[in-house]
N, C-alpha and C positions, 0 to 999 in steps of 0.2 A: 427107785427114788434117787435123787441127786445125793451124792455122798456128803457134801457139805451140809445139806439140809438134815440128813440123818445124824450128823455130828451135833448140829444145833439142838436137835430133839433129845439126844442122849444127855447133853450137858444140862438141859432144862429138867429132865427126869432126875438126874443126880442131885441137882441143886434144890429141887422142890421136894424130893423124897417120895414121890409117887407119880404114877402114870397119869392119874386123873388130874392132879394139880398142874402137871406139865401141860396136859392137853388144854386146860383152861387158860393158862398163861399164853400159850402159842395159838389159841383159837383153832385148835385141831380137834378131831374126834379122838376119844381114847383108843379106839381100835387102830387108827392111823399111827398114833404114837407108839403103841405096843409093837406094831408091825415094823416100824422104822428101826427100833432098837434091836428087834430080833434079826432083821436083815443085816444090821451093822455087826452084830455078834457073829453071824454066819460068815460075813466077809472077812472078819478078823480071825476067825476060828478060835474065839476066846469068849468065855462068859464074863460079861461086864457087871451084871447085876444079879443079886439074889432076891427073888420075889417072894413075898408073903401075901396073904389076903388083904392086908392093910397098908403095907409099905414096901419099899425096896431099899436095899443096901448095896453099896459098892463091894465087889470082890476085890482081891488084891490086884488083879489085872485091870479092873475098872478104875481103881484109884490111880494107877499109873497112866491109864489112857485118858482120864479126866484132865490131868495136867497138860498133856499134849494136845487134847482137844481144845482146851481154852486157848492155848497158844496159837493153834491153827485158826480159830475163829478171830482172834485179835489180829493176826497177820493178814487174814483175808479182808477184814474191815479196813485195816490201814491201806492195803493195796487198792481196794475199790474207792477209798476216800481220797486217793492221791489225785484224782482228776480235778476236783474242785480247786486245788491249789493253783492251777493254771487256767481255770475257768472252762475246761473242755471235758465234757463227759466222754467216756471211751468204753470199748468192749463190744461184745456181741449182744444185741437186743433181740429177743425172741418175741414175736408179735402174733396174735391170733385175732381173726375178725371174720364175720359172715362173708361169704364169697361175693355176693353182689355188691354189698356195701364196700367191702375192701377194694374190689376192682375199680369201682366208679369214684368213690369218695376218699378212701384212706390212702391208696397208693400215691396219688399226686402229692399228698402231704408228707408221706414218708420220703419221697424223693427230695423234697425241699429240706426236710429234717436232716437227711444225710449230707446234703450240701452244706448246711450250717455247722454240722459236727463231723468233720472228716475222720475222727478217730472212732466213730461208732460204725459198726457193721450190723445190718438187719437181716433177720431170718423171719419171713412172713408166711403164715399158714392161713389161707383163705378157705374156710371150711364151714359148711352149714350144719355144724354140730358143736355141742359144748365140750371143750377139751378139759382134761384134768391138768391144771397149771403146774402142780407139783410133779406129777408123774411124767408129763411131757416137756417139762423144762421151759414153760412159757413165762416170760417176765410181765407182759401186759396183754390184756385181751379186751376187745370191744364186744359188749353184750347188750342185747335188746330184751327188755321185759324184766320180770321178777328175778331176784338173785337169791336163791335158796341157800347157797353155800356161804355160811357165816365165817369161814376161814379166810375170806377175801376182803380187801379194802376197796371200796367203790367210789369213783368220782363221777357224778352225773354231768353229762355234757349237753344233752338236748332231749327233747321228747318227740315221738313220732306217732302217727295214727295209721290204722289199717282201714282202707276204703276201696271203692271201685273206681276204675279209670277206663276211659274210652277215647278213641281218636275222633276228631271232628268229622272225618269221612264216614266212620261207622254211625255216628249220631245222625248225619245227614241222610243216610240210607235207612236206618232202622229206628231212629228216635232213642229216647232214654227211658228206663223204667222209673215209674213214679214211686214205687216201694220195692223193698227186697223181694217180696212175693212174686213180682212180675219178672224176676230174673229167669225163671224157668222157661219163659217164652223168648229169651234172647240167646245169642251165641256167646258163650262164656269160655274163659281160659283159666285153668287151675294149675297150681304148682304144688308139688309134694312138700317142699319145705314149709309152706304156710298152711297147706290143707292135707293133712294125713289121710283124710277122707275127701277125695277131690270133688265129690258130688255134694258137699256140704260147706256152706260159708256161714260165718258168724258175724252178727252185727250188734252194736250197742255195748253197754257196760259188760265187761267180762264176768262180773258177779251176777248179772241178770241179762244174759245174752239171748238174742233171737237166732235160732238155727234155721237156715233156709236151704232147701234142696234145689239143686240145679242140674242141668244136663250139659256138662262141659263138652265143647266141640274139640278142644285141645287140652291135653294135660302134659306138662313138661316138668323136668326135675330141677330147673333153676329159675329163680325169679327174674333174672335178666332176660331169659328167653321169653318168659311170659310178657314182660314189659315191651319187648321188641315186637312181639306178635300183636299186642294190643295197639301199639303205635302204627303198625301196618294196616290196621283196620279189620283184623280178623274177628275181634269180639271184645267183650268186657273182661277186664282182668282185676283180680282182687290182690292188692299189693300194699305193703307198708310204704308210707309216703316217701321215704328216702329212695326206695327202689324205683319209683316213678319220676324222681326229681329231674333227671337228665331230659327225658322226653317232655315233661311238664314245662320246663324252662324253654324248650325249643318250640312249644306250641303243638307238639305231636300227640299229646294226651291232655285230657281235661278230667277233673273229678266229677263223678256223678254220685247220687245218693249220699251227699255229704252229711245230711242230718242223721244218717243211720250209721256213720262210721264208728269203728271201735274207738273208745276213749284213748286219749294220749297215753302212751306207755314210755317210760324212761329208757334212755340209752346211756350206758355207763362205760367208762374205762376202769378195768379192775386189775388189781395186783395182789400178790401174795401178802398176807399180813406179816408184820414184823416191825421191830423198832427202827431198823435201818433201811432206808430206801436208796439204792444206788443212784448216782447222778444221772446216768443215762435214762433210768426209769422216771425220775422226777422231771427231767427236761421233757420227755415224751408226754407225760400226763399234762404238764402245764401248757406246753406249746401246741400239741395236737388237740388237746381239749379246747383251748382258746380258738383255734382255727375252725373246729367243728361247730362251736357255738355261733361263730360269725356266719358260717355257711348255712346253718339251719335255724337261725334266729327268726 
């Protein structure tokens, strides 16, 4: 865990007088708060808190460290807050996004963002998995679908749907299925990020979905490869709308079975919860969020 984050958690526990109260204040789980303080004590080789079943109390070492911890947090807030005085966010911005979306849609916006803010440096992780923002030091992440982690602050930027796409050349040769049940007679392309079971596609409302069995001719591990294969006429691909956007705009793909597509699901920019948002994070959320809304309006 980031050392500054652990210090923040320790101060909250000391001020609230309990791990549970600190967890509620910081929107963290009690176990995460307990673990952070334990790791901090191990790092300092000192016991900071005496625990009982109902409350905690500062040890002598804890009382001394609390004063220094408050000073450290105040100095850090002053340092990070220095950028707005000259209007320029600064520092390293750690970003996470789905691989296909990040490569096609986010990275051009990041390039422009860095041009606008020369004091900002970006570290971008394009991954088809959900990262732990605290443990992996991520400042902002772009996420598709439901957000079960209540310790995050989310800003909705657009909505996307999951449906089937085919190239005009494939349609000219093989036609289009009238219903999802007819997919079994067509050449199909599956991708593991969207289909953990490649032979099964879902349609309709997620709470009342229709499961359809298919016989994929091609299974790939990236949605970009699936979109490219569909655009080349190899078969029908099951994709989130933003994953097909590039080929759709070029006329290389068209949507089929539109009336059976999965209902629109939100796409968010998320950040760690807290009272203070660094200028680099606020600028990214405001400006990249605005650009994405325009792109996917």
